[in-house]
SEMAR-600335 format. One record per residue (C-alpha): residue in one letter; x, y, z. Coordinates in steps of 0.25 Angstrom, whole numbers, padded with zeros to 4 digits, always signed. Layout:
residues N
aXYZ ...
This chain:
residues 580
m-0201+0042+0146 l-0190+0033+0149 a-0199+0022+0153 f-0207+0023+0140 v-0194+0022+0132 l-0189+0010+0140 g-0203+0003+0139 s-0203+0005+0123 f-0188+0000+0122 l-0192-0012+0130 v-0204-0015+0121 l-0196-0013+0108 l-0185-0022+0114 i-0196-0033+0117 i-0201-0032+0103 f-0188-0033+0097 l-0184-0045+0105 s-0197-0051+0101 v-0196-0049+0087 a-0181-0053+0087 g-0184-0066+0094 i-0195-0069+0084 a-0186-0066+0072 s-0175-0075+0078 s-0185-0086+0081 y-0189-0086+0066 t-0174-0085+0061 n-0168-0096+0070 e-0164-0108+0062 e-0161-0117+0073 p-0170-0129+0072 v-0178-0133+0084 k-0174-0146+0091 i-0184-0156+0095 k-0183-0165+0107 s-0186-0180+0105 n-0199-0186+0109 s-0206-0173+0105 l-0221-0170+0102 l-0225-0160+0091 s-0235-0151+0097 i-0245-0145+0087 n-0255-0134+0091 l-0263-0129+0079 n-0272-0119+0087 y-0269-0107+0077 a-0273-0103+0063 i-0264-0112+0055 p-0258-0106+0042 e-0254-0113+0029 q-0240-0107+0031 t-0233-0106+0045 s-0235-0092+0050 y-0226-0085+0059 t-0234-0076+0069 p-0222-0072+0079 f-0229-0063+0088 e-0242-0071+0090 g-0239-0080+0102 f-0225-0076+0102 s-0217-0081+0114 f-0208-0070+0121 t-0201-0081+0129 d-0195-0089+0118 f-0197-0079+0107 e-0205-0090+0099 p-0213-0084+0088 s-0227-0090+0085 i-0228-0099+0072 a-0241-0104+0066 p-0237-0116+0058 g-0244-0118+0045 v-0250-0130+0039 y-0238-0134+0031 d-0229-0133+0043 i-0238-0140+0052 v-0238-0152+0042 k-0224-0151+0039 n-0220-0152+0054 i-0229-0163+0057 e-0222-0171+0046 k-0209-0167+0051 a-0213-0172+0065 a-0217-0186+0059 d-0202-0188+0055 d-0196-0181+0068 p-0191-0192+0078 n-0192-0182+0089 i-0207-0180+0087 k-0215-0191+0093 g-0229-0185+0091 i-0238-0173+0088 y-0247-0166+0099 l-0259-0159+0093 h-0265-0149+0103 f-0275-0139+0097 g-0290-0139+0096 f-0293-0129+0084 l-0288-0128+0070 e-0288-0116+0061 l-0286-0123+0048 g-0294-0128+0036 m-0298-0143+0035 a-0288-0145+0023 n-0276-0141+0031 t-0281-0148+0044 a-0281-0161+0036 q-0267-0158+0031 l-0262-0157+0046 r-0270-0169+0049 n-0264-0177+0038 a-0250-0173+0043 l-0253-0178+0057 i-0258-0192+0052 d-0245-0193+0044 f-0237-0189+0056 k-0244-0201+0064 k-0238-0210+0053 s-0225-0208+0059 g-0229-0216+0071 k-0230-0203+0080 f-0242-0199+0087 v-0251-0187+0087 v-0259-0182+0099 a-0270-0171+0099 y-0276-0164+0111 s-0285-0152+0112 e-0296-0147+0122 i-0305-0144+0109 y-0304-0149+0095 s-0311-0141+0084 e-0316-0150+0072 k-0304-0146+0064 a-0294-0148+0075 y-0300-0162+0078 y-0299-0166+0064 l-0284-0163+0064 c-0281-0169+0078 s-0289-0182+0075 a-0277-0186+0067 a-0270-0188+0081 d-0267-0201+0087 k-0273-0197+0100 v-0283-0185+0101 a-0286-0180+0115 l-0296-0170+0120 n-0298-0162+0133 p-0308-0168+0142 k-0316-0155+0141 g-0313-0153+0126 i-0321-0155+0114 v-0319-0160+0099 e-0327-0152+0089 f-0333-0163+0080 n-0346-0159+0074 g-0343-0158+0059 l-0338-0147+0049 n-0345-0134+0045 a-0342-0123+0035 n-0346-0109+0038 i-0347-0098+0028 m-0350-0083+0032 f-0361-0075+0025 f-0360-0060+0025 k-0372-0056+0016 n-0381-0052+0027 l-0370-0044+0034 l-0368-0037+0020 d-0383-0034+0019 k-0383-0028+0033 v-0372-0019+0030 g-0376-0015+0016 v-0366-0022+0008 q-0370-0030-0005 a-0360-0040-0010 q-0360-0040-0025 v-0356-0054-0028 f-0350-0060-0041 y-0346-0075-0042 d-0344-0087-0051 g-0346-0101-0046 k-0359-0106-0040 y-0351-0111-0028 k-0343-0098-0027 s-0349-0096-0013 a-0339-0086-0008 t-0349-0075-0012 e-0361-0081-0004 p-0357-0075+0009 f-0360-0061+0003 r-0372-0064-0005 l-0379-0075+0003 d-0382-0077+0018 s-0380-0093+0017 m-0373-0103+0008 s-0379-0106-0005 n-0383-0120-0009 e-0371-0121-0018 n-0362-0117-0006 q-0368-0126+0004 l-0366-0138-0006 m-0352-0134-0008 t-0348-0132+0007 s-0356-0144+0011 v-0348-0153+0001 l-0335-0147+0006 l-0338-0148+0020 n-0342-0162+0020 d-0330-0166+0011 v-0321-0160+0022 y-0329-0166+0033 d-0329-0180+0027 k-0313-0179+0026 v-0312-0174+0040 m-0321-0185+0046 k-0314-0196+0038 s-0300-0191+0043 i-0305-0191+0058 a-0311-0205+0056 e-0298-0211+0051 t-0289-0205+0062 r-0299-0207+0074 k-0304-0220+0069 i-0319-0216+0070 n-0329-0220+0060 l-0333-0209+0050 s-0348-0211+0053 t-0345-0209+0068 l-0338-0196+0066 d-0350-0191+0058 s-0359-0195+0069 i-0350-0188+0079 n-0351-0175+0071 d-0365-0175+0067 n-0370-0178+0081 l-0360-0170+0089 l-0356-0181+0097 v-0343-0176+0102 q-0346-0165+0113 t-0336-0168+0124 a-0322-0173+0125 g-0328-0187+0129 d-0337-0187+0117 a-0324-0185+0108 k-0317-0197+0115 k-0330-0205+0114 y-0331-0204+0099 g-0317-0205+0097 l-0313-0191+0092 v-0303-0190+0103 d-0294-0201+0110 e-0293-0195+0124 v-0300-0184+0133 w-0287-0179+0140 f-0282-0166+0146 e-0269-0161+0141 d-0261-0166+0152 e-0266-0180+0148 v-0262-0178+0134 r-0248-0174+0137 a-0247-0187+0146 y-0251-0195+0134 l-0241-0187+0125 k-0230-0191+0135 s-0234-0206+0135 q-0233-0205+0120 l-0219-0199+0121 d-0215-0209+0132 l-0213-0198+0142 k-0214-0198+0157 e-0225-0190+0164 d-0215-0179+0168 d-0208-0178+0155 e-0210-0166+0146 i-0216-0168+0132 n-0207-0163+0121 m-0217-0155+0113 i-0213-0146+0101 s-0223-0137+0095 l-0226-0137+0080 e-0221-0122+0079 k-0207-0126+0085 y-0206-0140+0077 m-0207-0132+0064 d-0192-0128+0067 v-0188-0143+0069 r-0181-0147+0056 g-0186-0159+0049 k-0181-0169+0039 q-0187-0160+0027 e-0178-0149+0031 q-0166-0157+0026 v-0169-0153+0012 s-0171-0138+0015 l-0158-0133+0008 n-0163-0139-0006 t-0165-0128-0016 d-0177-0134-0022 k-0189-0128-0016 i-0204-0131-0016 a-0211-0118-0013 l-0223-0119-0003 l-0232-0107-0006 f-0243-0104+0004 a-0255-0097-0001 s-0265-0095+0010 g-0277-0086+0012 d-0285-0077+0002 i-0280-0074-0012 v-0279-0059-0013 d-0274-0049-0023 g-0260-0042-0020 k-0249-0046-0011 g-0258-0051+0000 g-0254-0055+0014 d-0249-0066+0023 d-0263-0072+0024 n-0268-0072+0009 i-0263-0075-0005 g-0259-0062-0012 s-0258-0063-0027 v-0245-0054-0027 k-0238-0061-0016 y-0241-0075-0022 t-0238-0072-0036 e-0225-0067-0032 l-0222-0079-0024 l-0227-0089-0035 r-0218-0082-0045 k-0206-0082-0035 l-0208-0097-0033 r-0210-0100-0048 e-0197-0093-0052 d-0189-0099-0040 k-0181-0110-0046 n-0178-0117-0033 v-0194-0118-0031 k-0197-0131-0038 a-0212-0131-0034 i-0222-0123-0028 v-0233-0128-0018 l-0244-0118-0017 r-0251-0120-0004 v-0265-0113-0006 n-0275-0111+0006 s-0284-0100+0001 p-0299-0098-0002 g-0296-0089-0013 g-0297-0074-0015 s-0295-0064-0026 a-0297-0070-0040 l-0287-0061-0046 a-0276-0065-0036 s-0279-0079-0037 d-0277-0078-0053 v-0264-0071-0051 i-0258-0081-0041 a-0264-0093-0050 r-0256-0087-0062 e-0243-0088-0054 v-0246-0102-0049 q-0248-0106-0064 l-0235-0100-0068 a-0228-0107-0056 a-0234-0120-0060 a-0229-0119-0074 k-0215-0118-0069 k-0214-0127-0057 p-0224-0136-0049 v-0235-0129-0041 v-0243-0137-0031 v-0254-0131-0024 s-0257-0137-0010 m-0271-0133-0005 g-0274-0130+0010 d-0288-0128+0016 y-0292-0119+0004 a-0288-0117-0010 a-0301-0112-0016 s-0305-0102-0026 g-0293-0093-0028 g-0285-0103-0019 y-0288-0113-0030 y-0286-0103-0041 i-0271-0101-0037 s-0270-0116-0036 a-0275-0120-0050 f-0262-0119-0058 a-0254-0127-0049 n-0248-0140-0054 k-0254-0148-0043 i-0264-0145-0032 v-0265-0152-0019 a-0277-0150-0009 q-0281-0156+0004 p-0294-0164+0004 n-0301-0153+0012 t-0295-0141+0005 l-0306-0132+0000 t-0303-0128-0015 g-0309-0125-0028 s-0319-0114-0027 i-0317-0110-0041 g-0325-0097-0042 v-0324-0082-0041 f-0332-0071-0035 g-0332-0056-0033 i-0339-0047-0022 f-0342-0033-0024 p-0348-0025-0012 n-0359-0015-0013 m-0359-0006-0001 e-0369+0004-0006 k-0379+0001+0005 l-0369+0000+0016 l-0363+0014+0012 e-0376+0021+0009 q-0386+0015+0019 k-0378+0011+0030 l-0366+0021+0030 g-0373+0033+0023 i-0361+0034+0013 s-0365+0037-0002 f-0356+0038-0014 d-0356+0046-0026 g-0346+0049-0037 v-0343+0049-0052 t-0336+0039-0061 t-0329+0040-0075 g-0335+0027-0080 k-0346+0017-0078 y-0338+0007-0070 s-0329+0017-0063 d-0335+0014-0049 f-0336-0001-0052 g-0336-0009-0039 d-0340+0003-0030 i-0345-0003-0017 s-0354+0009-0015 r-0364+0004-0026 p-0369-0009-0031 l-0363-0015-0044 r-0371-0013-0057 e-0375-0024-0065 d-0364-0022-0076 e-0354-0021-0065 k-0359-0034-0059 l-0358-0041-0073 i-0343-0036-0075 i-0339-0042-0061 q-0346-0055-0064 r-0339-0056-0077 g-0326-0054-0070 v-0329-0065-0060 d-0333-0074-0071 s-0320-0072-0078 i-0312-0075-0066 y-0320-0087-0063 r-0317-0092-0078 d-0302-0089-0075 f-0302-0097-0062 k-0309-0109-0069 a-0299-0108-0081 t-0287-0108-0071 v-0293-0121-0064 v-0295-0127-0078 k-0280-0124-0083 g-0273-0126-0070 r-0280-0139-0066 k-0283-0144-0080 i-0298-0147-0077 d-0309-0147-0087 p-0316-0133-0087 s-0329-0139-0086 l-0325-0146-0073 v-0319-0134-0068 d-0332-0126-0070 t-0339-0137-0062 i-0330-0138-0050 a-0328-0123-0050 q-0340-0114-0047 g-0333-0109-0034 r-0335-0123-0027 v-0326-0127-0016 w-0320-0141-0016 t-0312-0149-0006 g-0298-0154-0010 s-0304-0168-0012 q-0315-0163-0021 a-0306-0154-0029 l-0297-0166-0032 e-0308-0173-0039 f-0310-0161-0048 g-0295-0159-0051 l-0294-0146-0043 v-0283-0152-0035 d-0273-0163-0038 t-0272-0171-0025 l-0275-0170-0011 g-0264-0167+0000 g-0258-0157+0008 l-0246-0147+0007 e-0236-0158+0009 e-0241-0166-0003 a-0241-0153-0012 i-0226-0151-0008 v-0223-0165-0012 m-0231-0164-0025 a-0223-0151-0028 s-0210-0158-0026 r-0214-0170-0034 l-0218-0161-0046 s-0205-0153-0045 k-0197-0165-0044 s-0190-0160-0031 s-0186-0170-0022 k-0178-0161-0012 y-0184-0148-0009 r-0188-0138+0002 v-0202-0132+0004 v-0201-0117+0005 e-0213-0109+0010 y-0219-0097+0003 p-0223-0086+0007 e-0210-0085+0015 v-0212-0082+0029 d-0206-0068+0032 k-0201-0070+0046 d-0193-0057+0048 i-0196-0047+0059 f-0205-0038+0051 e-0213-0050+0047 l-0215-0053+0061 v-0219-0039+0065 r-0229-0040+0054 m-0235-0053+0058 f-0235-0048+0072 r-0245-0037+0068 d-0254-0046+0059 t-0254-0057+0069 n-0259-0049+0081 e-0270-0043+0072 t-0275-0056+0068 s-0273-0062+0082 s-0281-0051+0088 l-0292-0052+0078 k-0293-0068+0081 d-0293-0066+0096 q-0304-0055+0095 l-0313-0062+0084 g-0311-0077+0088 s-0320-0086+0080 f-0325-0074+0072 y-0311-0071+0066 s-0314-0080+0054 v-0326-0071+0051 f-0317-0059+0052 e-0307-0066+0042 e-0318-0069+0032 l-0323-0054+0033 q-0308-0050+0030 h-0308-0059+0018 i-0321-0053+0013 a-0316-0039+0015 a-0304-0042+0007 l-0311-0048-0005 s-0309-0040-0018 g-0311-0043-0033 t-0315-0057-0038 q-0313-0068-0028 a-0309-0082-0030 r-0312-0087-0016 m-0319-0099-0010 p-0333-0097-0002 m-0327-0088+0008 t-0320-0097+0019 i-0327-0110+0022 e-0323-0113+0036 i-0324-0128+0039 n-0325-0130+0054 
């Protein structure tokens, strides 16, 4: 008994010290000091969020009580810019081979590296394997090195869409689909077993537009003829590390020790000298020049809106209508907030939630400048909540538009009766008392009611675009139809105002608000207290365990989760188009 009590006490003591150590590491305001002649080390082998996330118990070090941080796109770009002006940073070392990020955000990071090189400092990349997307980013480096047994994936882009109709047929579930927009292909996975001609056309145009931009960027930095790159892709000419060097995709075929020797030569170090290398996570705590204006009362609010748009309060990984209307109202009424930058990275979701949030954006834009910065996706509901902003900034590869709506009502009669042997019987007080009952198919009059509702929401969506963007209704009707556009294409139609990243949107917001000195404040605010840490400990472990077990099938699991969560009429892009 005594041993049990002592053991329990020790376990509790260790947990207490761990949590206390993490909490103190977050609240410690002492700035990190950086040595001269240092390298900024960037490893992006993790799922990169929009806003930096704090997952303290994942990869937590019990030796130095150092919590795990997943730097977001905004902080990565901001710290690359900071490093360019930092006299102690001589260069950047990229060492990763895979990238969990969309093409638009990848381009934003790539542009930040190119701007960094303009300071006269160097960028070196090394990996054992480069995925297509990771190579696209690392090709901006001055020197790209590859392990002698490594490989560069360089065979073109592809977009995959999962179809569930045959699965639903097998289990006895009928998807009763209602939609508006001939390109609103979000319903196709439930009613078809392959892409429609319209969907194939739209996706092909999108993919080729993204591909052309990627190849042009690589051609410029690697100084390779564009037609040569196309030939390498089409004929799969790069199959070994030697091939990668032969065709100019990499500069050197080296082991890591040879890369480190090269880095030492760039830093004018001797063979036995240690390289002063600081990780991106630690460098985030190094104060830069911009922190000098941090005490100014004028604020530009940077509101991150990432994930599916859902009804209610929502969670950390989606855009809940209650949560975001409260945030937008708070920022609208805060006199110290001179402008709002709404960072949207969403494929859409609930049409009702999108309309509710759009209303708050409209109210805020009438009182102070609201600038939308689009990430990888700002489509369907993601565009709906953006339309009333004063200005919209998108990346060339942002997937946006998808102005259309749909609704799906499952009929599980066959599954319940024929597969499971379950039958239902009951009484109603009116003709429509059991409207939407999943144990029976919809009647024709019920289908007509639903389609009228979908039509009404579609008209409201287009009216929002007409009013918010001041575009002719006939043009909106033409470019709507549920069709997805890249940022570059959207610019031609007036769906966005200019091309650029988050930094450009912040500068635009400061100019519109006539704020010369300001500080950027991020929302939702990150709650770092002990209770939040414990909550994230639970969530992080659940997600990490699933990722470990499912591996490459985790994306399929995520898609099924999204499907299970669908309710009501949706303003959502054609499921998730994964460009690889």
